[in-house]
N, C-alpha and C positions, 0 to 999 in steps of 0.2 A: 504494500500500500504506500502510495506516495505521500509525502508531507504536504502541508498547505502553507503557502506564502501569506503572511498577514501584513497589512499596512493600513494607514489612516489616510483619508482624503477629505479635504475641506469642501463642504457644501455651502453654497451661498445662493439665496433667492435673488434673481434679477429684478423682481418686482418690489419687494419690501426690504431687502437687504439682510434678512434674518440669516444667521450663519452658525455653523457647528461642524464638528468632525465626525465622520462615519468610520467605523471599524469594519474592514472587509477582509475576505480571504479568497484565494484562488489555488487550484491544484498546480503543482510545479512539474507535473509529468508532461514532457513535450509530445508524447505519443497520443495524448487525448485529443479528440476532435474539438472539444470545447474547453474553455479555461476553468470551468467549474466555479464560476464567480458566485459568491454569496455575501450578502451584507449581514454581518454578525451583530452590529449595534448601530442604530441611527440616533442622532442627537434629538432632543425634545423639540417638537415643532415640525418635524419632518416625518413622513410615512411613505411606504412603498405604494405607488399607484398601479404599476404593472411590473411584476417580477420577471426577470430574464437571466439566463446564465451568461449573457453577453452584456458587459457593463455599458456599452454604447446604446443598448436598447432598454436597459432597466430604467423605468420612469419613477421619479420622486415627486411627491406633492408637499408643498410648503403649507404651513398653517394659514397663510393668506389665500390659499387655493391655487396658486401658481404651480404649474407642472413643468418639469424639465428632466432631461436625461442625466443619469448619474455621471457618465463620462461624456463630456462635450468636446468637440473639436471646434473651438471658436477662435477667430482671429479678432483681436481687439484693436480698435483704432487708437492712435497715440493719445494718451491721457485717459483712455476709457477702460483701463485695466480694472479687474475686480478690486473691491476695497480690501484693505489689509488690516 
């Protein structure tokens, strides 16, 4: 059985600015067809809208109702980077 890689990722709502860190894990076996992506812990105010084993398809809902993908490929305009 393969081990799981664990990491944290910052979630930030683009509508209200609510933020927190999600704890996630993935399989580290390169022979698997999927990454075995799972969210182990979401910060308060966020919930899963649509679960997927692919992080770019896993949808999150903020407490304000805004929905977004867990893993986004976004190009920010200069000065428009996420808040820190």
